[in-house]
N, C-alpha and C positions, 0 to 999 in steps of 0.2 A: 696495941690496937692499930689498925690501918687508918691512916689519915687521908682524906680526899680533899684536894684543893678545889675551891669553889670559883676561882676567877674564870673569866670568859675564855673561850677557845682562842680568840684573837690575841690574847696577851701572851700566849706561849710561843716561843721562838719556833718550835717545830711546826705549829699551825701556820705561823706567818710565812715560813719558807714554803710549806706545801701549798698554800693558798695564794701565793704572791701574784700569779697571773690573774686569777679571778678577782682578787681584792683590788688590784691595780685597775682592771677594767671597770669595776663598779666605781672606784674613786675617780677615774677620768670622767665618767658620766656626771658624777656629782659636781666636779669642778667645772665642766662645761655648762651645767645648769646655772652656776653662779654668774656666768657671763651671758646668760640668756639663750643658751642652746639646749635642746632636749635630746632624748634618745631612749632606747630600750635595750635590755639585756635579759636573756633567759639563762639561768643557771640550771643545768641539767645534770642529774645524778641520782644514785640510789638513796633510799632512806638512810639518814644518819651520816651522809657523806660530808656534810658541812654547809649545805645550802642556807639553812636558817641562820647559821653563824655569820655567813657572808652577808645576808640581808641585814643582820644586826650591825655588822661592821659598817655597811653603807649608811645606816641610820646614825651611827656614832659620828661618822665623818661629816654628815650633812647638818652641821650646826647652822641655825638661822633659817632652816627650811620648814615648810609646812609638810609634816610627815604623815602620810596616809597609809593605812594598813588594811589588808584583807587576807583571809585564810580560807582556802577551799575546804569544805566539810563534806565527807562522803555521803552522809544520809540526807544532805540538803541539795544534792545534785539535781533533783527533779524540780526544785523551786526556782523558776527563772528570776534573775536579777538579785538573788540572795547575796552573792559575793559583791556585786556592784553596790548594794545598799551598805554593806560594811565599809567599803572604800570611800564612798561619797557622803556618808552620813555627816561627818564634820563640816561639810561644805554647803549643806542645804540652806543655811542662812543667806547664801548668795543667790538662791534660785530665782529671786525676783529680777535679777539682772539679765536673765536669759530672754530671748525672743519668745513670744507667746506660745507658738506651736511646739518649740523645744521644751519649754517649761511644762506644758501640759503633758507631753509624752513622758517626761521624766517622773512627774507626779503620778501618772498612771502606772508606770513601771514599778514604783515603790508603794503602790496601793493607797496613795494619798487622795485619789479621786477616781470616780467610776464613770465619768462622763467624757473620757478621752481615751485614745488608743495609744498603746505603748509601741509605736512604730520604731523598730530597732534602729533604723537609720537616724531618726530624730533623737532617739535616746542617746545614740553615740555622739551626735553633734552637741547635745546638751551637756554630756559629760566633758567633752572637749572644751565647751564654753566655760564650764565651771572651773576647769583647770587653768584655762587661759586667764580668767578673771583673777584667780588666786595668784598666778605667777606674776601678775603685774605688781603685786605687793611684795612677794618674796618667792624664791624658787620652790618647787614642789617635788617631793620624793614619794613615789607610790611603790610600796612594797607588797607583793602578792605571793604568799607562800602556799605550798601544796596546790599548785595550779592544776594538777591533774584531776582535782576534785571540784573545780569550778563548775557551776551550772552552765549549760551550753549558751544561754543568752548572755550571761556576764562574760564568758570567754570570748564570744564573738565581738562584743562591744569593746572590751579591753584591748583585744588585738587591733581592732579598727582604730581606736584612739592612740594606742602606742605607736602605730605606724605614722602618725600625723603630728607628733610633738616636736619634730626637728627644729622648727623656728621658735620654739617656746622654751622657757626655763623649767621644763617638766621632765622628770626622769622616771622610767618604770624599770624595776628590777623584779623579775619573777623567779621563784623557786619551783622547779618542775621535776617531779620524780620520773626517773627513766623507766617507764613501764611499756610493755609491748602495745603497738597499735595506737599510740597516743597521737592525735592530730591537733592538740591544743596549742595555740600560739604559733601556728605554722607561719613561716616566713619571717619571723623576728630573729635578730642576731642571737646566736646561741653559743654558750661556752659549756663544755662538759667538765664537771668537777671530778677530778680523778681521786682515787684512794691515796692515802699517805704512802710514800716510799717506806720500805722496811725500816730504814734508819730512823726516820722521823716517828714511825709507829713505836719503835722501841723507846725512843726518848719520851714520848707521850705516856707510854705505859709506866715507865720508870718514875715519871713525875706524879703519877696517880697512885701507884702501888709502892708504898715505901718499905713494905716488909721484904725480906729476902725472897727471891724467886728463883726456882730451879731453871737453869738455862733451857733445858729441853721443853719444860712446860711453857716458858715464855715464848719460845719459837712456835710451839703449837698454837698458842693464843694469837700470835701475830699472823700465822698462816690462816687460821679460821676467820679472823676479823677481816682479812683481805684489804687492809688499809682503811677500814671504816672507822673514823675517830670516835663517833658516838658509841659504836659497839664496844670499843676499848674502854671508854670512860664509864659507860653503864656497867660493864663487867667489874670495873674497879669499885664502883659505888655499891653494887648489889651483892657481890660475892666476897666472903671473908678470906683471909690469907690461907686458911686450911683448905678451903675448896679449891683455891687457885693452885696451891702447892700440890694438891692431890690430883691435878689434871682436869680441871673443870672443862667440860665440853660444851661448846656453844650450840644452840639450835641451828637448823639448816639455813633459814633465811635471815638476812640482816634485819629487815623490818620486824620480823617476828621476835627475834631475840631482844631487840631494843624495846619493843612494846612490853615484853615480859619483864624486862628490867624496870620500866616505869611502873608496871603493875605491882611489882614487889615493893617499890618505894611507896606507892599509894596505899598498899595494904597495911603498911606500918603506921598510917595516920589514924587519928581518932575518928570515930564513926561520924560525928557532925561534919568534920572536914571532908571526909570522903563523900558524904551526901551533898555538900556544897559543890565539890568538884564535879560530881555527876550532873547536877543541874546546870552548871556552867558549860559542861561539854555538850549537853543537849540543847543549849541556847547559843548558837554560834554568832549572833549579832554582837554580843559583848556588852549588852545594856546592863550596867550595874544596878540601876533602879529596878529593872525587871527581875534580876537575880535576887535582890533583897526581898521583893514581894513573894517570889516563889519559895525562897528559903523559909519565910515566915509560915507558909502553908504546911511545911514539913517540920516545923518546930525548931528551926535553927536560925542563925543570923550571920551577918558578914564577918563577925569576929572569929568565926570558925575557920576562916581562910588563913589565919596566922601561921599555923604549922605548915600548910602547903607553900606559903610564901617563903618561910624559912628554909624549906627543902628545895627551893628553886624551881617549883613546879608551876607557880601561878603568880601573876602580877595583878593586883586589885587596885584600880584607881578610878578615873572617870570611865574608863573602859576596862573590860575584863580580858586579860590576855594570858594564854598558856605559854610557858617558856619554850615549848617546841610543839609543832602540830601533832607529833606522835604521842604527846602526853594526852591530848584530847581523845584521840582514837583509842589509846590504851585504857583510859578511864571508862570510856563509853562501852568498849567491847568487853571489858572484864566484868562490868557490873551485871548482876543477875537480871533476868528479863523483868521480874517483878519490880526491882528497884528502878530500872529504866522507865517503866510505865508510870511509876509514882512520880519520877522527875518530870516527865512530860505532862502528867496530870496537874502537877503544881504550876508548871509554866502556862498551861491552858487557863487555869483559874486566875493567874496573875496577868494574863494578856487581856487588854481592853477589847471587848466585843465590838465596839464602834470604831475604834482607831485601827485595829489590825485583825479583822475577823478571819482572814485567810490563814494567818500563822496560828491563830487560836484553833481553827478547825484542824490544822495539820497536827498540832500537839495533842488535841483530843483524839485524833485517829491513832497516833503513836501510843497513846495511853490505853487504848481499848483492847480488852480481851475478848476473843471470839468475834461475834457479829453484833452490830448495833445500827439499826435503821436510822435512829436520830442523828448519829454522827455521820452516817453515809449521806443522808439528805443534806446536812450542813456542808459536807465536802462537795456535793453536787452543785449547791448554790455558789460555792467558791469557784467551781469550774465555770459556771455561767458568767460570773464577774470577770474571771480571767479571760474568757473568750471574748467578752464584750470589749475589753481593752487591748485585744490583740495578743494575748498570751496563750497561744495554742499549746505550747509545751506545758505550761502550768495547768491548763485545763485538762490535758491528758493525764498528768500526774494525779490531780485531784480525783478524776473519774476512775483511774485505775485503783486508787486506794478506796474510793467509795464502793467499787464493785467487790473488793475483797471483804468489806464489812457488811455487805447486803445480805440479809437472811433469806429473802425470797428469791428462789432460783430463777424465776422468770425475769424479775427486775434486775437481778445480777447479770443475766445475759444481755439485757438492754444496755446496762451501764458498761459492760465489757465491750459491746459493739460500738458504743459512743466513744469510749476511750481509745479503741483501735482506730476509729476514724480520725480522732484528734491526733493520735500518734503519727498516722500517715500524713496528715496535713502539715504537721510540724516537722516532717522530714525524718521520721524514725521508723523506717519500714520493717526492720527486723522485730522491733518491739511490738509493732502493730500486729504482725503475724503471730507472735507469742500470745497476745491477748485473744485473737481469734481462736487459737488452738485451745484456750482455756474455757471456751464456752461449752455448755451442755447442748450439743446439737439436737438431742432428742426433745428438748423443750422449746426449740425455735419455732415461731410461727412462719407462715409462708413469706411474709415481707422480710422478716429478719433473716431467713435463710437466703433469700435472693439478694438482700443487701450485703450479706457476708460474702457471697460469691462475687458480687460486684466489687467489693473492697479488695478481694484477692486479685481481681483483674487489674484494678487501679494500682495496687502495689507492684504487681508484676511489670506494668508499664513504666512505673516510676523508676524501678531498679534496672530494667533492661527493656528498651523499646523495640523488642523483637516480635516474634510471631506467637508468643505464649499468651499475651494479654487479650487479643481480639476474641478467641473462642470463649474465654471466661466471661468477658463482658457481654457477648452475644447470649450466652446461657442465662446470665442475670436478667437481661432485657426480656428474654422469652418467659422467664418465671414471673417477672413483674407485670407483664402485659395485662393479664386479667385482674391483677391485684391493685396495681397503682399505675394507670396509664401515663400519668405525668412523669413519674420516676422512670418508667420504661423508656419514654422518649428521651429523657436526659441521658440514660444509659446508652441509647443508640448513638447519640452524639459522641460519647466517649469511645464507642466501637469505631466510628469513622475516624476519630482522631488517632486512635491506636493503629488502625489499618493504614492510614496515610503514612505513618512512620515505618510500619513493617513493609509496606509497598510490595515490591516484587518478591521479597522473601517470605511474605505472610499471606500469599494468595488474596491480595487485596480485592480483586474483582469478585471473587467468590464471597468474600465477607460482605461486600456491598450488596450483592444479590440477596444474601440471607437477611441483611438489614432491611432491605426493601420488603421482603416477605413478612417480617415481624411488624414493620411499620404499617402495612396495609391492614393488618388485623388489630391495630391499636387505635382506639378512638382519638380523634383530633380535638384538642381543647378549643374552646371559643371564649373570648377572642384569642388569636394566636399571639404568643409572646415572641420575643426576639429569638430565643433558642429554638422555638418551634418552627419559625420561618427559616432559620438557618438549616435545621435538619431536613426540611422538605427541599430546600434549595440544593444542598450538598448531594442528597440522593439523586435528585433530578440531574445534577451535573454529571454524575457518574453514568447514569442510565440513558439520558437523552441529549446530553451536550450542554455547552455553555449558554447558547442562545435561549434555550427553554428554561434554564435554571436562573438566568440573570435577574428576572423580576423578584423572585423570592430572596435571592442573595442580597440584592440591593435593599429590599425592604428590611431584611434582617439587620444589615449594617446600620441602616437609618434608625431602627428600633434600639439597637445596642447603644448608639450615640445619644439617644434621647433618654434612655432609662439607666438605672443603676444595676441592671442584671449582669451577673458575673458568670453564670454557668455557660460553659463552652466558649468563653471569651478567647482562649488561645486559638480555637478553631475559627472563630470569627476573624481574628487577626490574619490567619492564613488565607481565609476567603478574601479579605481585603487585598492581599498580595495577588491572589489569583485573578481578581477583576480589575487590577491596576488602579486601585483607588488609594492614592497616597494621603488624601485628607483623612479618610476613615482609618487608615493604618496608623497615622500619627496619633489620632485621638484614642484609639482602642489599645494600642501597644503601651502608650504612656499610662493609661488607666489601669491596665493589667499589672504593670510593674508597681505602680503606686499602691494599688489595693493589696497586692501580695505582700508588700513591705508592711503596710499598716496592720494587716491581719496576722502577720507572722507566718503566712502560708509558704513555708520554705520549699514544699514540693512543687509549687507552681512558679515561684519567683525566678528560677533559672530560665523558664520558658519565656516569661515576660522580658527578662533582661536580654535574651538572645534576639527576640523580635525587635526590641528597641535598638539593639546594636546593629542589626541588619539595616534598619531604617537610617540610623546615623551614618553608616557606611555609604549607603546610596545617596545621602545628602552631602557626602564628601568630608564628613567629620571623622576621619580615621582614628584619631587619638581617642576621641570620646567612645567610639565603637570598641576600640581595644580595651578601654577601662571597663566597659559593661561586660564584655566577654570574659575578662579576668574575674569580675565579681560573680558572674554566673558559674564559672568553673569552681570558684571557691565555695559557693553555696552548695553546688552539686557534690563536691568532695566531702563537705561537712555532713551532708545528709545521706550519703551513700548512693546517690543517683549516679547514672553512668558517667564516667569520666570521658568527655569527648574533646577532640581537638579540632573539629571541622570549622568551628567559628574562627579560631585563630588562623587556621589554614586558609580559609576564604579571604580573611583580611590580608594574609601574607601574599595570596594570589593577586590581590589588587595592588598591594605595595610593589609587587613586581620583582621580588628577590628570588631568583631561580633556585638558589641553594637552600636557603631557609624555607622558602615556600614549598619547594619540592619535597624536602624532608617531612615537613608537617603534613602535606597532602598524602604522602605515602603512608605515614603513621595513621592518619585519620581514616583512610580507606580500609586499612587492615583492621583497625579497632571496630569500625562500623560493621564490616562484613562479619567479624567474629560474633557480634551481638545480634546480627540479623536486622540491623537498622538500614533499610533500603534508602530511606530519605537522606540519611547521612552520607551514604555512598553517592547518591545523586548530587548532593551539595558538593562533595569532594570532586566529582567529575566536572561539575560546573566551574568550580574554583580553578581546577587545572586548566580548563579551556581559557579562562580569563587570564591566568598567568602567562600562558603561551601566546595568546593573541597580543597581549601587551608587549611581549618581547619579540614579536614578529616571527615566532616559530609556528607557522600556520599548519604544518603537517600534524604536529602533536596536539595543537588546539582542536583541530577538526576531529581527531580520534576521540578525545575526551568529551567534546561537546555532543557528538552523535550518540555516545553512550548515555549521557544525561538526557538527551532529547527523547530517547525511547520511552522514558517514564512520563511523558506529557499527560497521559490519561489519568495517572494516579498521583501526580506530584506537581504542585505549582512551580517547583524548582526546575522541573523539566521544561516548562514553557520558557523560562529565562535562558535556557541553553540555545533556543532557536536563533536569536540574533548572533550568538557566537558561531553557530554552524554557518550562517549566511556569510559573515565576515571572513571566516577562515576559508570557506569553499570558494568565494569569489576571488580571493587572493591566489588561490591555487588553480584557478581556471575551471573548477568543477561546477559549472553553471547549473546543471540539472539538480545536483544535490542542494545547491543554494536555493533554487526555485521551489523545490519540494518543502524545504524547511520554512521558507517565507510564506508559502500557502498555509502550512500548518499554524504558523504564528498568526496569520490573518484571522483564522478561525477563533483565536482567543483575544485579539486586539480590536477588531472592527466592531463586534457586538458591544464591547465595553464602552468605547467612544470617549474615554478620558484623554486628556492631553498627554498623559504619560504613555498610555497604550498607543495612541495615534502618532505620537512623536517617535516611538520606537519603530512602529510600522513604517512611517515615512523614511526613516533612516535606512532600514533594511531594503526597502523598495528602491531607494536612491542608489544603493550599492549595485543593484541589478539593472537599473534603468539605462537607456541610451543617453547620449549627451544632451538631447533636446529636453528630456523630462527630468533628468537628474537634479538640475539646479533648483527647480521649483520644489522638488521633494526635500532637498536639503534645507531650503529656506523654511519650508513648512515645519520640518522637524525641529529646527532651532527655535522657531517662534513658539511652538507648542511646549517644548521642554523647558523653555525659560519661564513658563507659567507654573511649573511644578517644583517640588522639592528635590527632584532627582538630579543632582548636579553631576554625578559621575557619567550618567548617560548623555547629558548636555555636553560635557567636555569631550566625550568620545565622538559625538556628532560633529562638533567643531573640528576634531582631528581628521575624521574621514572626509569631511567637506573640504578642508584645506588640502588634503592629499589629492582629492579629485581636481581641485582648481590648479594645483601645481602641474598635474598631468595634462591639463588643458593649456598649459603655458601661461596662465594668468597669475604670475608670480606675486605681484603686488597684492591682489585680492587674497591669494592663498596665505600670505604672511599674516593678514589680519586674523584669520581663523586659527592658524597654527600658533600664533602668539597667544591667543586667548586660551587654546587648549593647553599649551605649555605652562602658562601661569596657573591655570586651574589645577592641573595635575601636580605641579610642583607644590602648590599650597596644600593640597590634600595629602601629599606624600606618596602619590602613585608614580614611583620612580621609573618603572619600565615604560609606561605610557608617556611620561614627560620626556624620556630619552628618545622615544619614537618621534614625538613632535619636534624635538630638537634636531634630529636627523633630517626630517623633512624641511625644516627651516634652513639648514645648511644647503640642502639641495636647491632651495629657492633663492639662495643668496641672502638669506636673512641673518647670517652670521658674518661678522668681519673680524679680522685679526689686526689690532693696532700694532704699530712697530714695537712698542715697549710694554705690551700687556697681554692678558689672556683673551681668548675668544669671547665675544659678547654678542647679545642679540642686537641686530641693527634696527634702530628706530629713526623715523624721520623727525628730526628735532626742529621746531620752529626757531626762527631767529629771535634771540632774546638779548636784552642788555647784558653787559658784563656783570656777573654776579658780585654782590656786595660781600665784604668779609663775613665769615661765619659769625652767627649771633652767639652770645654767651649763653642764652637760655634756649633750649630746643623748642621749636614751634609745635603747635597743635597738641601739646601735652605729651609729646614723645619722650620715652625714656632714653637714657644714654645708649643702651644696648640697641634700641630700635633705631636710633640715629645711625649707629654703626652699620646695621643691616641695610638701612635705607641707602646710605652712601655706596655700599658695595653693590646693591641692586642697580643703582643708577650708573655704576661703572660697567654694567653688563655681566656681572658674575652670576653663575648659577647657584642654586641653593647648596649644592654639595661643595662647591668651591668656597662659598661664604662660610659654611660650617667648618671647613678646614682652616680657614684664616682665623676664625674666632674660637676654635676648639669647642664647637658645639655640634650637635647632630643636624643633618639637613631637615629633619622633622621639626626641631626646635626653630630653625630658621623659618620654616613655613608658618609656625605659630606667630613669630614676630612679624612676619610679612602680613598676616591676616590682621593683626592689631594696627599695623601701619596703614593698611587700606581703610580700616574703620575710622582712624583718627584724622587722616588727611582727606578723606572723601574721594580717594582715587580707587580705580578698579583694575588698572593695568600697570605693568612695569613702566611703560612709556609715560603714563601719568605721574607715577612716582618719581621718575627721572626729572620731569618738568618741575614738579613740586620742589625737589632738592635744589634745582638750579635757581628757581625763583626765591628760595629762602636762604641762598648763600651757603648751602651745605656741601657744595662741591668745590674743590680747588680750581 
């Protein structure tokens, strides 16, 4: 008889040698956690390659740890937070230690309350908080297997948390099957687990198959297993020596042959044991109490688990665990459909209706044969609860299942349409289109048909912001006009939003004229809401100009700020840009992002993040803008939305790196043009002009700015190109070009009358004015822009004002403005503009070179007493690093030079300098120098 050894893979020398690199990496993370450091590692490989064994090895090494486990389950991928609940269940007794908003979000995610929203960001912070609290008592090891089957909500949050455990004693190790097109856990450190070398595979096979084995057969097995250890072991366990000696041929796929092997082992178990295994496979949370109650409904008990435990298939304790994730899938897939339904029915009866109504509804649905309106209605109620707490993905899953179980075809159409809308809002456009295709179009009423056309247009816009969406949305608005005027007007706003993106590539002006025609024939509601005012204002803007449209647009922005209305809020944000209203933009873009997070509206979230990023950039917070752009790109990637680089390219343009910025801008322009996104092309052209104006390459700046400025009628971004045209053209002596651009800009700034608009207007007019009028215009521009949030424009005004003063030979006055511009740009990280200011300072004599040191900014230092020896404790709450930066600033070093001395980036120096300004109450480098001298921080 063949004997099969039962010890773990990790006890075998062949396994240890083959897995040394991966085991060492996991062990290093565990050891780091003991000293308070955290980290994450993704083990990537095919089914059976040894990922689960390595996770078990990490658990064995992590003595004294809080060990948390979760396993992705294929048929629970549609239930948001399912895997997260597995992982965090043992920690919920600490939930009271979390801040209120985080605690409520986590409770909502786990279905423990219905009066809160499961905002993914707050849920992520809550999980991070739970792990932090636990790690204060002992290090934490989080093991997540079969991560390719994680529900999307859990996958996003676990990735978010795993990226942030560096300073904590928390370690994540994920097992991820190497499958095509997987984007799970993107960005985390990854190790690919290879197959066993042939020599180790032979040793492992010899250890398992003790009967004599023909050499040719052995080599065939080794070749077919391709180094997969579980395939070799399961072959040894499931096939007798006769079958092996006779040339046993393995199935084609590794996962398939392993599952068949597990199935064969399960088939040999008693009926009660197989029934228990199936119930456990259908209930992935691992609740042993629930398993016991469900088994009782089918006439068995937990004692039936003994043969499965003896066979090494199941571990039954406080939690129920399969020895390998493929055991679960093998048990579930191999069971006849009737037995699966019986298991789900037992679980539904065993699940408390009050405590977990949604999982009960899901099990009822999985147990149902044919159609059942009672179950479908219960699923619809679950969908409503999920949507109320921000679970759009869960709502979509419940509605999709409800539609499949609905007997009435008309009601089924309505539920399919609702499910498709939820799928779209949750960022699953392909699935939404599949649900639309499943509808019986012959039974759709007029509103449903129009709504389905509208949804197709919205999906088209979400996937590719080109010229396909506007005609679909126009058709939907035309159909809705006589049926639902309110919905028709909402759709027309979406037409304008899509047309603004398609721009020159989408015949935007023709689309706007068609919009106006439909709008004239659509009754106006009374009273007008925020979106109604916005619709009228935007159409008037296109047809009659800004001065005529401004009252409606301003009333719309005011109404949006007073109300909670969300429809067309992205278009309202763009309108705020267009009328130079930074107060409205701050309020509306923040609300758009917050609401999209809280509702789980992933289709809208990237739009809100990009608007907020643009505002932070114009406020001079480049790092914050970069983080928002990265998050927007990550969400877009996860939801299948267009992958754009123009946000990063625009930021690079402002940072002033000609190499990186140039590459990003070239890529962005090419991508945008291929998708037909004219707005993105205009943004890229605008960013190119900023990049070149910052570096003093005015020829290139003028070419790019004039291209962007041509789109002024259909894009707010084209308006912002006008100041770039004026600056570049004046430097090149092309006065007529600059005057024409300034006149066009005045048409958009003077009617608005905000400090932002008039500050930009005054700056551009000063560039063109004679010496008599220029100074008053520069002073007006500085005064107005200081009252706004737009710090980048204020810094540029100081720069051009200083440049003008230097040309007037007023060097002392010029230095004041040039120093201010240099400090602002250096703090922001606008390196090219900072270098331009520095060059002007040199020309004005604002730099001096000491005999024994680097160049530094010249400041007029007041006479002070000889400084006292340095204090032992830094003043003003400064950190040691901030003191180092402060001293180097006071010595006249630039950010880049300071970074080189301290081995940090110039951007990080800017961060430290911003903290120094806040803590010392200073606002200039000269003030910081005086502070350092007064507190004895300089030799």
